[in-house]
Structures are given as structure tokens and as C-alpha cells.
N, C-alpha and C positions, 0 to 999 in steps of 0.2 A: 211092776205091779201095775197090772190096770188098776184106773180110778180114780180120783182126786186126791188131795192128802195135803194135812198143815201140819207144822211140826214145830218144837218149841225146845232151846234148852237155854237151861239155865248151870253158872258153868263151877265149878269146884275139883281142888284136888285132895287138899292135905286138912284144912281143919271141914272143910262139908265134902261132898260129893257135886259130880255135874249128873246131869239127871237130864234127859232126853226122853221126849214123848211126842206119838206121829199118831194123828187122829186120819181118819178118814171120813171125806166130807161129802161125798156126792150123793150121800144118802141121809135121811132123816130120823132118827137124830143120826149125826156124827158117829163113828167109832173108835173109840180109841183101838190101836192096833200094833203097838208097841212100845216099851217103857224098858227103861235101862238107866240106872244108877253107873258110876266109876267113881272111883275115889281112892285115897290111901299113898303109901308112899312106894308101891309095888307096881305103879301106874304113872307112865308118863304122857307129856303133852300131846304130842304124837301119836300114842294109843288113841287117847280122847279124841283126837281130831280126826282120825283114821275109822271111829265108829258113828262118829255124826255124819261123814263126809256118806259114809257106809251106807246108813240110814235113808238120808237124804236122796240117794239114788237109787237104794232098792225101792222107796216107795215113791218111784213116779216125779222125780225131782221136786219133792214136796216144798213148798214155799214154807220157809221159816222165820220163826221170831226168837233172837235171842237176848240175851242179857248183855246190855253193851257199857255197864255199868263200869265209871273210872277209864283209867289207861288202857289195863288188860283188857277192857271190852274190846276198844279198837284192834289191838293185836288179834284177840279171836279172829276177829271179822274180817284181818287182811291176811289172815293165813289160811282161811277158810276160801277165799275168793282167789289169792295169789296162787297156795300151794296144793288146792282141791278141787278148782274149778267153779266155786258157787255160786250162784248169780242171784238166784233169786233167796234174798233173806234180807233181813232188816234189821236193826238193833235196838233196844228198847232199853236207855237208861233208865234208871229208878232208883238210884241210891243218890241219896242225898236232895231230894224233891218230894216233899211229902206228899202233893198234890199227884205227882206222875204215879208216884206209889200206893195212893188211894183208888185209882182210875185203874190200876191193875189187877190190886185185890177184890174190886166189884166188878171186874169182869170176870173173873174166876169165881164171886158168887152169883153173878146172873148165870153161867155156865151152869152150876148145879140148882139152880130153883129153874129156870127156862129147859132145862134137860138139852142142851145145845148138844153135848158129847158123851156119849154113855161110855162107862168102864167097868169091867171085871174089877173084884176085891183084888186090891194092892193095900198091904197091910200098911208100908210107910206113906203113901199118898193121902190112905183115909187116917192114919193117926196125927200128921200135920195138920191138915185140913181140921179134924175134929179138935185139936188142940190150939188153933192157930187164934190169934189177937194180936190185932192194928202194929199195938208197941212189943215186937216181936225180936228184941236186940237181945232176950235171952234163951231164943226156942230154934230149935231145927225146923230150916224153912225151905232144903233146898225143893224137896217135892211139893211143896205147897204153892211155892213161886213158879216154879215149874209149870204146874195145872194154871196159874193164872196167866202166865204169858202164852200157852195155848189157849185159851178162853179169849185173851188178846185180840189173839190171830184170829182167830174164828172170826170176831168182833169185825175188825176190821177189815175184811174178806166181806162185809156187808152181806153175812148168811143169816146175821141173828136180827130181830126185830121186838121180840118182849121187852117191856120193860118190867122191872123188879125191884123189890124195898131194898135198900142198901142196908145191911147185917154190920156194926162196930166191933161185934166180940165174936168167941163163939168158946164153948165149955168142952169138957171128955165127954167121951160116951162109952158105955161098957157093951165090949164082943162079949158075946157069951159062946157064938161058934163063928168060927172064919165065914164070913160071907154075910152072917146074920146079924141084922141091926137092931141094939134095943134102944131108942132115943131118950133121952133124960130131960127133953124142952128146951134146949140152948138149938140158937138158930140154927147154928151150925150142923147139927147132929140132924135138925130135922129136914133139913138139905138131902143131908147125906141115905138120911131114910129113905125118904122120898126117890131118890136116883136108885138104890139098890130095888127097891119096890115096882122099879120099875123094867127093870133088865128083866 
């Protein structure tokens, strides 16, 4: 596909899913153009790698930022490079480092508030962002972390310029109709509501 794209991947298979997001960045604001989650016992790592590589090549060799936390993170990067020929990628290791994870989450919040990347209503992404808290050990975070990786990728590519306030928590949001937000006053809810009202 024509255009310039960035891509983010958060890995998972059994306990949570692998989530892939792609955004087109040669327009302002950038636009989310691809979203997919994969997981469960019925899928294997080769299938996941194939989908990730296919999205990378379908979207004009999209520059990719992937979760490289732990030993498995290095294996994922090596497999994409050696078996699928992907070179335009970088790993981001945030597990075990509070500072690096805080930087990642802040990038995700900045992307919402400054509308770096616009996206249509995606229930799992919306729900995880609306309920997200930095103390996230008991939360499902695969979609939320992939969004933050995508935002970090955008930020690192020097496309983002605006400064934003950093929020430390987010609260639940009521969804009356799909795609229609009813803000309850929590900081992340306001960002999400503003996001959809601008779409």
C-alpha cells in the first residue's frame, strides 16, 4: 500500500493475545489502518509471525516497534529478522523497569490527548484504556500496551511535538451505544471522549 506506516506488536499466545496495530503517518492526524489480535491454543507462533510479517509488508515495510521484554522478546525479533527478512524494526523492553514502562504509558496518553493517531471504535482497545491503571498486574493490557508501543513509535520518529499532562490513573467509562462515549470525568475517559468527538 502507498503511504508511510508505523506498526506495533505486543506478544502473547496463551494467557493473553498478540496484538498488532498499524497506523498511516503521512497524513495529520495519523490514522489507524489495521488492528488484529491472535491468541489461544488453536494458534501457534509460526502463524503469529506470518500475520505480523504480512502486515509489515502489506503496509509498505512499516517501521515496527515490538515488545522485547525478556528472553522471548529477543527470540521474536530474531525470528522476524531471520525467517521473514524484516529489518525495519526495534525492540522496546519495558518489563522489570518502572521508568521505561512509565515512559511507554505516557506516550500512549500523549497520543490520545494530542490526537496523534485517530482510530475508529475498537471495543477491546477502548475498554483496556478506559480501565487502565499504572499498577496493572491484575488487568488485561495487551491492546493497551500495543497502543502505547504504537504511540512510542510515532513519538520516536519525531512526528510528535506537543507536550501533555501526565495522568497516573484511569477510570471506567459507560458505553451507551457502540462508538458513543458518555464521560464520567476520569482523565483517560476525557481523552477517549475527545478522541471520538474529533473523528
